[in-house]
C-alpha positions, -999 to 999 in steps of 0.1 A, spaced: 0 0 0 28 24 9 45 17 -24 14 25 -43 10 58 -24 46 67 -35 38 59 -71 7 82 -69 28 110 -54 53 105 -83 25 108 -108 10 139 -92 43 156 -90 47 167 -126 78 186 -119 95 153 -111 79 129 -136 83 149 -168 120 155 -163 123 118 -154 106 108 -186 127 131 -207 159 117 -191 146 82 -195 141 86 -233 173 105 -238 195 82 -217 220 60 -235 218 36 -206 183 27 -215 180 2 -243 160 9 -274 138 -20 -266 127 -5 -233 121 28 -249 99 12 -276 80 -8 -250 74 24 -230 62 43 -260 40 14 -271 23 13 -237 16 51 -238 4 51 -274 -16 20 -268 -36 35 -240 -41 67 -259 -52 48 -291 -74 24 -272 -87 41 -240 -109 14 -227 -123 25 -194 -134 3 -165 -154 32 -153 -168 56 -179 -156 92 -178 -191 106 -176 -189 98 -139 -168 129 -135 -144 122 -106 -147 84 -104 -143 80 -141 -109 96 -141 -96 73 -114 -91 44 -138 -73 67 -162 -50 78 -134 -45 41 -124 -35 31 -159 -11 61 -162 4 52 -128 8 16 -139 26 27 -171 49 51 -152 56 24 -127 67 0 -154 89 27 -169 105 33 -135 111 -4 -132 129 -4 -166 150 26 -157 187 21 -149 197 25 -112 216 57 -119 185 74 -132 164 61 -102 191 75 -78 191 108 -96 153 112 -91 154 95 -57 133 65 -69 156 38 -58 141 33 -23 106 29 -38 115 -4 -55 130 -18 -22 98 -12 -2 
C-alpha cells in the first residue's frame, strides 16, 4: 500500500515525472527495446482508451485513467537504470 502511495505521489508531481521521462528517453543507458515498449504502452492507451469506469462519472471515471497512467509510469520506473532512479530518488521505492 505504501509503495502504491509513493507511485501516486510520483504521478501527481509533474515537476518530477516529466524530467524523469525526458531523461529516460534521452539516456543512452536505457536500451532501445525498453524505450519502444514504453512508447507502445503510452500510445496503446491513448489509441485504445478502454475504461473500466466511464468518464461521464466525472471524478470516479478519471480514477481508472490515473490508475493506468500510474501503472505505465511504474513500469517505466522499473525499466530505468539505477543511476536514473538514484538521480530522481526513486531507488528506495523499489525496495519497499
